[in-house]
C-alpha positions in Angstrom: -7.7 -43.3 -44.9 -11.6 -42.5 -42.5 -10.3 -40.3 -39.1 -13.5 -39.5 -35.7 -12.8 -37.2 -33.5 -14.6 -38.8 -30.7 -15.2 -36.2 -28.0 -18.8 -33.6 -26.4 -17.1 -30.9 -27.5 -14.3 -30.2 -24.0 -11.2 -28.2 -25.1 -9.6 -31.2 -24.9 -11.8 -32.7 -28.0 -10.8 -29.1 -30.3 -7.7 -29.6 -29.9 -7.4 -33.2 -31.2 -9.5 -31.7 -34.0 -7.1 -29.9 -35.1 -4.0 -31.9 -34.8 -6.3 -34.6 -36.6 -6.6 -31.8 -39.5 -2.8 -30.4 -39.0 -0.7 -34.1 -38.9 -3.0 -34.7 -42.4 -2.3 -31.7 -44.4 1.8 -32.2 -42.8 1.4 -36.1 -44.3 -0.1 -35.7 -47.3 -2.2 -38.3 -47.2 -6.4 -38.6 -48.4 -8.5 -38.4 -45.0 -12.1 -37.9 -44.2 -11.8 -36.5 -41.0 -15.2 -36.3 -38.4 -16.2 -35.4 -35.8 -18.9 -37.4 -33.3 -20.2 -35.7 -30.4 -22.7 -37.9 -29.8 -22.9 -40.5 -26.7 -24.4 -43.1 -28.4 -22.2 -43.7 -31.1 -19.2 -43.3 -29.5 -20.0 -45.8 -26.4 -20.2 -48.6 -29.9 -16.2 -47.9 -29.9 -16.0 -49.1 -26.0 -14.9 -45.3 -25.9 -15.3 -44.7 -21.9 -13.3 -41.2 -21.7 -12.5 -39.4 -24.2 -10.4 -37.4 -26.9 -10.2 -40.7 -29.1 -9.3 -41.0 -32.4 -10.7 -43.6 -34.6 -9.1 -44.8 -38.0 -11.1 -46.7 -40.3 -13.0 -48.3 -37.5 -10.4 -48.9 -35.1 -9.3 -46.7 -31.7 -5.4 -46.0 -31.9 -6.2 -44.5 -28.4 -8.8 -42.3 -25.8 -8.4 -39.9 -23.1 -5.9 -38.6 -24.4 -4.4 -35.6 -26.2 -2.0 -36.6 -29.3 0.5 -34.1 -30.5 0.0 -33.4 -34.7 3.8 -35.1 -35.0 2.4 -38.3 -32.9 -1.1 -38.6 -35.3 1.6 -38.4 -38.1 3.0 -41.5 -36.8 0.2 -43.2 -36.5 -1.1 -42.4 -39.9 
């Protein structure tokens, strides 16, 4: 599974990255976690507000911060 955290480096984006890492560790699943910060790459997903989470090329949510528990439910 490939997870991409989209965001330009704001506090919420950094927190989302940490929450994704916690959720993956707690789930016991294997995942490649990538932080995407450049605007053109974020825009290719059609995301207009960050932070956002992408799983295997599909945007799960954008413009909000999810808890590790919420993220684990999406994995």
